[in-house]
C-alpha positions in Angstrom: 0.0 0.0 0.0 2.8 2.4 0.9 4.6 1.7 -2.4 1.4 2.4 -4.3 1.0 5.8 -2.6 4.7 6.6 -3.2 4.4 5.7 -6.9 1.2 7.8 -7.2 2.9 10.7 -5.6 5.9 10.3 -7.9 3.6 10.2 -11.0 1.8 13.4 -9.8 5.1 15.2 -9.2 6.3 14.2 -12.7 3.1 15.4 -14.2 3.3 18.7 -12.4 6.9 19.2 -13.6 5.9 18.4 -17.1 3.0 20.8 -17.1 5.2 23.6 -15.7 7.9 23.0 -18.3 5.3 23.2 -21.0 4.0 26.5 -19.6 7.5 27.8 -19.3 8.3 26.9 -22.9 5.1 28.5 -24.1 5.8 31.7 -22.1 9.3 31.9 -23.4 8.0 31.5 -27.0 5.5 34.3 -26.4 8.2 36.6 -24.9 10.5 35.9 -27.9 7.7 36.8 -30.3 6.9 40.0 -28.4 10.6 41.0 -28.4 10.8 40.4 -32.1 7.7 42.7 -32.6 9.2 45.4 -30.4 12.5 45.2 -32.3 10.6 45.7 -35.6 8.6 48.6 -34.2 11.8 50.2 -32.9 13.5 49.7 -36.2 10.5 51.2 -38.0 10.6 54.3 -35.8 14.4 54.6 -36.1 14.9 54.0 -32.4 18.2 52.3 -31.6 18.9 50.7 -28.3 22.3 51.6 -27.0 23.8 48.6 -25.3 27.5 48.0 -25.4 27.2 44.3 -25.1 24.7 44.1 -28.0 27.0 46.4 -30.0 29.6 43.7 -29.6 27.2 41.0 -30.8 26.4 43.2 -33.8 30.1 43.7 -34.5 30.7 39.9 -34.3 27.8 39.3 -36.7 29.2 41.9 -39.2 32.6 40.3 -39.0 31.1 36.9 -40.0 31.7 35.4 -36.6 28.1 34.2 -36.3 28.7 31.4 -33.8 30.5 33.7 -31.4 27.7 36.3 -31.9 25.0 33.7 -31.1 26.9 32.5 -28.0 27.4 36.0 -26.7 23.7 36.9 -27.4 22.7 33.8 -25.4 25.0 34.7 -22.6 23.6 38.3 -22.4 19.9 37.5 -22.8 19.5 34.0 -21.7 17.7 33.3 -25.0 17.5 29.8 -26.5 19.5 28.8 -29.5 16.9 29.5 -32.2 15.9 32.9 -30.7 19.6 33.9 -30.5 20.3 32.8 -34.1 17.3 34.8 -35.4 18.4 37.9 -33.5 21.9 37.6 -34.9 20.5 37.1 -38.4 18.5 40.3 -37.9 21.6 42.2 -36.7 23.6 40.8 -39.6 21.0 41.9 -42.2 21.0 45.4 -40.7 24.7 45.8 -41.4 
């Protein structure tokens, strides 16, 4: 009986972790989409954010050091790989 209760508790914990991970991924995706939209609006309005670290990311992208630029972007922002790659691609195309 005790084993059944322990297994049930373990399954419930695993299910809760899975649900929270899904919600977190979904939230991160929504935040990334919002950041992309804000970036486009800022670009359209001619507003440029002054951030020395991002300037370094842009410089690396312009120099063709895309992998280093993506890594630095991820270190600065905590973005996932796809989001960082897309951001570096946008920086590269603005050059």
